[in-house]
C-alpha positions, -999 to 999 in steps of 0.1 A, spaced: 626 -787 -366 639 -761 -342 645 -773 -306 622 -759 -279 644 -732 -264 623 -732 -233 629 -769 -227 666 -763 -233 667 -735 -208 647 -755 -182 672 -784 -186 701 -760 -182 686 -745 -151 682 -780 -137 719 -786 -145 728 -754 -127 709 -764 -96 726 -798 -96 761 -784 -101 755 -757 -74 744 -785 -50 775 -806 -58 799 -778 -51 781 -766 -20 782 -802 -7 819 -803 -13 824 -771 7 802 -777 36 825 -801 55 855 -779 51 869 -759 81 864 -721 80 901 -716 74 899 -736 42 868 -718 30 883 -684 36 918 -691 23 929 -665 -3 937 -683 -35 943 -651 -55 913 -658 -77 886 -635 -90 867 -637 -57 896 -647 -34 882 -677 -15 862 -709 -20 832 -694 -2 835 -659 -18 835 -675 -53 805 -698 -47 787 -669 -29 793 -648 -61 776 -675 -82 746 -674 -58 744 -636 -59 746 -636 -97 718 -661 -100 698 -640 -76 704 -607 -93 693 -621 -126 662 -637 -112 652 -604 -96 657 -586 -130 636 -613 -147 609 -608 -121 607 -571 -129 633 -555 -105 653 -543 -135 675 -519 -116 688 -545 -92 726 -549 -89 747 -574 -70 758 -547 -46 722 -543 -36 719 -579 -24 726 -594 10 751 -622 10 745 -654 30 768 -653 61 784 -686 54 781 -720 37 752 -731 60 732 -700 52 740 -704 15 728 -739 18 695 -727 32 690 -699 7 701 -716 -26 673 -742 -28 646 -715 -27 664 -695 -54 666 -726 -76 628 -732 -70 621 -696 -80 641 -699 -112 624 -731 -121 589 -717 -114 597 -685 -134 610 -705 -164 581 -730 -163 556 -702 -164 569 -689 -198 552 -697 -231 574 -710 -259 571 -676 -276 581 -656 -245 617 -670 -245 625 -649 -275 611 -617 -260 636 -591 -248 641 -582 -212 653 -547 -203 675 -543 -173 704 -522 -160 737 -540 -157 760 -536 -127 776 -505 -144 741 -489 -146 738 -492 -184 705 -502 -198 705 -533 -219 681 -557 -236 685 -594 -243 661 -622 -251 651 -642 -220 668 -674 -234 701 -656 -237 699 -644 -201 692 -679 -188 721 -694 -208 743 -666 -195 734 -674 -159 742 -711 -165 775 -703 -183 785 -678 -156 780 -704 -129 800 -730 -148 829 -706 -152 831 -697 -115 825 -733 -104 856 -741 -125 875 -716 -104 863 -733 -73 874 -767 -87 909 -752 -93 910 -739 -57 899 -772 -43 927 -789 -63 952 -764 -49 940 -773 -14 946 -810 -22 909 -818 -25 893 -836 -55 864 -814 -68 831 -830 -78 827 -836 -115 800 -813 -129 803 -814 -166 770 -810 -185 774 -845 -199 780 -859 -163 747 -843 -153 728 -858 -183 744 -892 -176 733 -890 -139 698 -880 -149 695 -910 -173 708 -934 -146 684 -921 -120 654 -923 -143 
């Protein structure tokens, strides 16, 4: 029997929410100088990298909601970690609501969108969701490396850690 791809995607979106919250909580108590320190990574600093994760999640949600031309450059960035902490929960709620509204069959339907280079593409909805999840994991890994360079132990956010935590809290 094939797994229910919608249930898998919903679970992975819950994982993304949990992991985003873990890293945001790790960054909130840090002083601005630590948050803005240039680590020479893809998005320079701890805040810039986590902010990129947020913006990528936002651009993909907007595309899934029908704003197919939306690009990251079109979006307003939260001004700092506190603003990010206010905006991210609503984005997670919208992702969950959108995903929960889909039928089992809809997950395989293609979504048409323009990527950040302006090229039109089509992918099944489930592939887009798993891309969003994987993209966030990749960049949270960069944030973890930056935290270690700053002498701070990053939170553990492996997928299995998430599943263990869910089992323990149930």
